[in-house]
N, C-alpha and C positions, 0 to 999 in steps of 0.2 A: 269218698273216703275209703281207703283200703282197709278191710276189716281184719287182715291177717298179720299186720305189723305190730310187733310188741318187743319190748326190751328182752323178754324171756327167750326170744329166738336168736339173740345175737351170740356170735362166737368171736366177734372182733370189736366189741364195744370199747370205746376209748375212755370216756369219762362222762359223768352226768352233765347235762346242759346247765350252764350257769346264768345265761341270759339269752334273750331272743330279741332281734331288732324289729320283729313284727308282732308285738304283743297286743293286748287290748289297751288301746290308748284312750285318753280323755278327749274324744272327738264328738262332733255333733251326733245326736241320738240316732242310732241305726234302727231299721225296722226290726220288729220282734222275730226271733229265729226259733227253730225247733228246740225245745228244752230237753229233748231226749238225747242230744249230742253229749258225748261223754267227756271230751277233752277240752281243756282250757289252758292257754299259754299266758303266763303272767310275768311281768317285769321282775327282775331279781330284787328281792326285798319288799315287793309290793304285796299287800294282802288281797286275796281274791274278792271280787265283788259278787254279791249274791244276785244282782239284777243284770250284770253285764252279759252280753251274748258270747258264746264260745268263738274264739278266733279261728279264721280259716287261713291256712298257710299253703300256698301253692308250691310246687316243686321249684319253680324259678325263684320264689322268695326264699326258700330254704337254702338254695345254692348260694344266694347272695348274703345269707345271714352271716354275721360276724360274732355271734354269741356262742352258741353251743358247738361242740365238735364231737359228733357222733357218727356212727355208720348210718346210711340212709334207711336202714331197717327200723331205726328208732324215731324217724321223723314222720309226723302225721301228714299224709299226702292225700290230696283230693282228686288227682288226675292219674292217668296212666295205670289203669286197672283193667281187669277183664270186662267190667261193665262199660268202660270207655270203648273197648273193641266192639262190643255188641251194639252200643248206641251209634257208633260210626257206621257200622254195616247196615243198620236199620234206618239211617238218615235219608236214604233215597236210593234209586237204582244205581248200580255201578256202571262206570264207563266200560265199554267193550273194545278190545283191540282186535282189528281185523287185518288179515294179511299173513304173509306177503302175497301180493297179486303176481300176475305174470311178469311185471316189470320189477318185482322185488320191493314194491312200496307198501307201506302200512297206512291204515286209516283208523280213526277212533270214532266209535258210534256214541252219540249222546253228548258230544263236546259242547254243543250250544246250550245245554242245560247246566247252569252253574252249580246246581246242587249235587251233581253226580261226580264221584271220585273214582280213581283207579287204586286198587288195593294190592300192595306188595308186602312181603314179609321176609325176614331173614332169621335163621335159627342157628344157635351155637352148638358145637359138638358136646359141650358139657351138659346142656339141657337134654339132648338126645340120650346121653349116657344115664342121666338121672331118671328119665322116663323109662329107659330100658330096665334099670334096676327095680323100679317100681312095678313093672310088669312081672318080673321074675321069670322063671321057667326057661332061662337061657336066651331071652330076647336080646338081640344085638342092638348096638347103636344105630346101625343102618336100618334095621327093621322098625325101631322106634321112630326114625325119620319118615318112613313110609306111612306110619300111623298118623303122624302130624300132618303130612300132606293130605291124607284122607280127611282129616278134621278141618283143615283150612281151605282146601280146594275141592274135595270130593262131594258128590251129591248126597252122601249119607252123613256129611259133617255139618258145619255151620249153615250151609246153604239150605238144609232141610227145614230148619225151624225159624229162619229169618223172615222178616216182613217182606223183603224184596228178593229173597233167594240169593243174596250176595255172598261171594267168597273171594279168595285172593287169586289174582291172576298169575303171579310168579312167587315162588318161595326159593330163596337162595340160601346157600350154605356159607356161613361166615368163615369157614376154613379157607375159602378163596381169598377173602380180604386178609385173613390172618397171614397167609403165605406172602402176600404183597407187603404187609407190615414188617415181616421178618427181613425181607430183602432191603426195604427202605431203612429199617433200623440198623442193619449191619453196615450199610453204606454210611450212615450217619456216624457210626462209631469208628469205622476203619478208614474212612475217607474224610478226615477232618478238614473243614473250611473255616473261614472267618465267622460265618454265621452259625456254626455248629454249637450245640450246648457245651457248657464247661464240663470237663471231666472231673469225677466220674459221671458218665451219663446214666440217668436213672430211668427205668421203665415208667411209662406214663399211661399204660392201657388200663390200669386199675383205678376207677374213679373215686373209690373210697380213699385211697392213698393220695390222689391228686387234691381232693377236697381238704384233706387233713393238712397237706403241705401248704396250700394257699391260705388257710386260716391260721395256722399256728407256727409254721416255719418257712416264711417267705424267702429266706436266704438259700433254700434248696431249689427254688424255681429255675434259676439259670442252668441247673443240672438236668432238668426234666427233658426227656426226649420229645422232639416236636412232632413226631410221627403220630397220626391219629390212631385210635384204637380200631380193631376190626369192625366193631359195631358202627363207629362213626364213619369209617372209610366206606363201608358198604352202603350206608345211608347216603353219603355224598355221591357215590357212583350211580346208585339207582335214580336219585332225584335229578342229577344233572343230565344223565344219558336219556332218560325217558322224557324229560321236559324238552330237550333239544331235538330228539329224533321224532317224537310224536306230536310236538306242539302243545303239550299239556302244561298249564301253569303249575309250578312246584307246589302251590297250596292245595292242588287237587290230586296230588299223588300222596296217598296215605300209607306210610311205612310203619309196619309193626316189627319190633325186634323181640325175640324170645331168648332170654338170657338167664344165667345162673345166679344173678346178683341183683339185689334191690338198688344198689348204688348206680347201676346202669340207667335207672330212671332219672337220676340227677344229671348224669352225663348227657342224656338226650336233651335236657333243659338248658344246656350251656349256650350262651349267645355266640360263642366262638364256633358253634356247629349249626349254622343256619345259612340260608341263601344270601344273607347280607354279606357274607365273607366271599363266597365264590361267585355270586351274581351281582354284587354291588361294588362298594369301594374297597373291599378287602378288610374292613374293620368290623369287629363283633357288634351286633345290634339285634334288636328283637325282630327277627325275620321269620321266615318259614323254616321250621326245624327239619333237619335231615332225617331224623328219626322222630316220628310223631308220637309213638307210644311204645313203652317197654313193659312186657309182662314176664314173670319169672316161671321157672319150671313148675312150681307148685300151683301157680295161678292157672295153668292149663286145666287142672281138674275143677277149678271154680268156673272156668269157661264152659267145660262140657256139662257140668251140673246145671248151669243156667239154661242150657238148651236140651236138657234131658238126654244127653248122649253118653253112652257107655264107651269111654275111651279104649278100654281093654278089648272090646269086641271089634274095633276097626281093623281092617286088613293090614297085616304086616309083611305079607309075602311078596308083594309086587308094587312098584310105583304106579302113579296115575299115567294113563296113556293120553295121547293127543293134547298135551299141554301146549299152550301158545308159544310161538317162537319169539325170542327176544329181538327187538328191532335193530340189531346190529350184529352181523355174523361173527365178527371177531370177539365181541363181548359175549355172544351166545356160547361160543366154545369155551370162553374163559370162565363164565359163571356156571354153565351147565355142561361140564366135560362128559364125554361119552364113557370114560372109565376113570375112576378116582383112585388115588393112591391108597395104600393100606394104612394101618394105624401107625401112630407115632411110637417111637421107642420110649420106654419108661424114663430113660435118662433126660428126655425133653421136658418132663413134668406135665402137669395137668392144666397149665395156665397159658398154653399157646407155644411154648418153646422158644421164647425170645433169646434167652441166654444160650440155650443149646445151639441154636442156629449160628449165632455169632461165633461161638467156640469152634464149630465145624468149619465156618468160613475162614477163621484164622488158621486152623490146621491145614486147610486146603491151599492157602496162600503160602504156607511155609512147609514145604516137603521135609520129612524127617523129624518134624516137631512132635511132641507128645504132651498129653494132658495129665496134670496132677491135681487130685481132688482132696480137700481137707474139710472135715466136718467141723462146724462151729460149736457154740455152746449147746445147741439142740439141733434136732433134725431139720428145722426150718432155716438154718443158717449154714451155708456152704461157701467155701472159697475155691476158686479154680485158677490154676496157673498153667500156662502153656510154656513149655521150655523148648528151646531150639534143639537141633540135633547135637549141638555141643553141650547142652545142659544149661544154657543161660536163659533166665526168664525173659520172655518177650511180650507176654500179655497176661494181665490179671483181671479177674472178674469175681463177682460174688452173687449170692442169692439171699434175700431177706424176706421171709414170709411172716405174716402176723404182726399186729401193732406193737406188741412188746418188743419184738426184734427191731421193728422200724424205728422205735424211739431211740434205741441204741445207735442206729445208723445215723439219724439226723443229729444226734449229739456229737458224733464224730465229724460231721460236716460243718458244725457251727464255726463261724469265723472267729479268729482270735480277737480279743479285746485289747486295745492299745493301753499301755500303762500311762498313768498320769504323772508318774515320777520321771524326772529328767534322766534320760539314758536307760529307763526301765524297759524290760522285755515284755512282749505280748504275753497275756495270761488267759486262762479260761480253759474251755474244753478242747481247744486246739493244741494243747500241749500234753504229752504223756508224762507220767512220773519219771521216766528215764531221761526226760529232757528232749526227746526227739519229737519232731512235728507229728501230730496225730491225724493229719489229713489223709483220707483214703488214697491208697496207691492204685486202686482199681481203675480200669478204663470204663467198666460197665457194671451196673448192679441191677439185677432183676428184683423188683419190689412188688409184692402183692399183699393186700390187707388180710386175706383169709389164711389162717394156718392150713398147710397142706395144699393150698392153691385153689383154683377156680372150681374144681369139682366139689369143693366143700363150701361153695358160696352160700350166702344167707337165703337165697331164693330157691335153693335146691329142695327136692322132696326130702323130708326128714322122717325118721322112723316113728315119731309120735304123731305124724299127720294121720288124719282119719282114714285116708285112702290106704295107707300102709297097714294100719291097725286092723282094718276090715279084711284086707286080702291075705294077711299073714296070721289072722286069728290070735293076735297078741292080747291075751286076757288082762295082764297087768301092764302098768305103764312102763314102757321100755326105758332103759337107762343108757349110760354112755357106751357100754359094751355093745349093745344092739345097734346104736348109731354108728359105731366104728365098723361093725360088720356090714351095715348097709353102704357106708362110704367105700368100703373095699369092693363091693359089688359095682358101685358107680365107676370106680377107677378101672376095674376089670373091663367093663363095657367100653370105657373111653379108650383104653389102650388096645382093645381087641375089637375094633370097629366092624370087622367082617366084610369090609368093602373090597371090591375087586382091585387087584394090583394092575397098574399099567406095565408095559414091557420094561425090562431093566434099562436104565439109562435114558428114559423117555420122560416127557412131561405128562400132564394129566390126560391128554388125548392120545398118548402113545407115540408122539413124534419124537424122534431121536434128538436128545439134547446133551451135548458132550460136557457142558459146563455145570452140571448139577452139583449142588451143595445140600446135603441132607435130604435128597430127593426132590429138591426144588431147583428150577432153572432160573437164575437171576436174569439172564438175557431175555427169556420169554416174558418174565414179569415186567422188565423195563420196556420191552417193545409194546406190550399191552398198555402200559401207563402212557407211553408216548401217543399211542393211537387214541386213547381216551381223551387226552388233552387236545389233540387235533379235532376230534369229533365234536367236542363241546366248545372249542374256542376259548378255553379257560387255562390260564397258566397253571402248570402242574403243581407248583408250590402251594397255590391256593386250594388245590384239590386234596392234597395228601398231608399237609402240615397244619398244626394248630398252635394256639398260644395259651398262656396262663396268666393269672393276675393275682396280686396280693389282695386279701380281704382284710381290711383294718378292723380290729376289734374295738367295741365300745365298752367292754367289760372293765370295771374299775375306774372309769372316767366320770367326771362330774356330769350329773344329769341335766340335760338341756331342758328348756321350756317346751311346752306342748307344741307351740307353733314352730320352734326350731327343729323339733323332732320330726314333725310332718315333712318339713322341707328336706331334711336329711334323708328320710325314707324315700321320698319321691325321686331323689337324685341318685340313689344307689344303683350301681351297675347290676342289671339282672333282676332288680326288685323294685319295690315302691308301691304306692297306693294307686 
């Protein structure tokens, strides 16, 4: 059970839960449980039982739930915590990757012992920025990344206090997967095919927004981008490549993602993001997850506290040396470039720059065109129009951040209701008072649940967290102004990463690329994706795209019998007893 989740931490709370499909049921008597557990989930309208044990709800059950609609921060979760990371590392000796030898081949030590795993991790730039702000003193995002490497891979980190001295073999930067998602997303919007989502295409990399759409507004699902999020894409890349090149079963490759958002824990639990899709018949099922565990920025300090490690004393000046080589040279250069690009422009936003990249791609494809920006009702709503050289609009897009704004967006997308009157016109939210159709004219909309974007995620370090209170000697409880000041520091670290620039007009390794868009070479990305597909023998669409599903709500419907309810629960996609 994660002890740090509470409704008080939310800045994107939608509404209180009104029902839960996995409550305490009238089932055969269960063994007694620890009475010290605090939380109990109860059917809507049902009185709590004094003798009933507290319900345990896993992340998979919560994702399948059709009752409450809240951010994942409000959900009681029992998996994917810092404790799960330590328990996994202490479960047995880790697999060791050896090589390459003189023939360029790799081998794995300990593969015959089925209790041994290979540990890999991926880290988001928003997390590094949050940790940099927590450190203070001008620590950059890049330096915070070095500190994380020391924690996860170095001898002074988790290896020092572990039962078997285990650490992580590789740590990747999700920026690599992010740039891949940007190219795929732009192709999806600008190169429409019969299988493309309906316009306007909506960003799908925010799991809180996706969960909200699946449970409350299924009519927007045909609009969701099919491109996986950077977290999911990195998980697929690591599991498929390592299992194919090293001969390690996917269930023995343990992937940790460090993210700014608790909702990413639910994303990792999706049946659409398992080896059943890329390694089986292509259909979602309960297989081996591409991401085994997600912890957030603030949980890093719970991880260090559990091992008596002072995170702030870890070296920030230089990366680890003699890290293992990735078992494919092309993907080695792709995942671990010798020189990284510099920071993103602030116009790209703090959520990955999906919309920014598409706008730059449209401008590059239409010489002489120019961008017009219009602010909406608040700072988290913006409209973008690209006009041709002659002044004619050729592309429209928008940005909606925060659930209050998202609710306005989905109302505008709601389909018209047919009139029951003979000859009557459609009515409802799809008509404006002026009589004009209200359907969005935009080709693309970037949607994020958190106001301000991902640097303001629910899992980021907050100003009232103990680690901040102690380091900044804040005697009184800090308020919104102090939190706003800390968020400004996080944004500064995010947009001023301090990383070394590659040569102008080059890719991440300094190779000249004439086709760059916003510092990214689409041709280089596409070539790498094609290589990945050939290497693994898996169709590229299975590797990079995902699907969504409507979750039918039970709220307000007649209560079934106990036996009927058990059958329904057992048959739900992603959940059950």
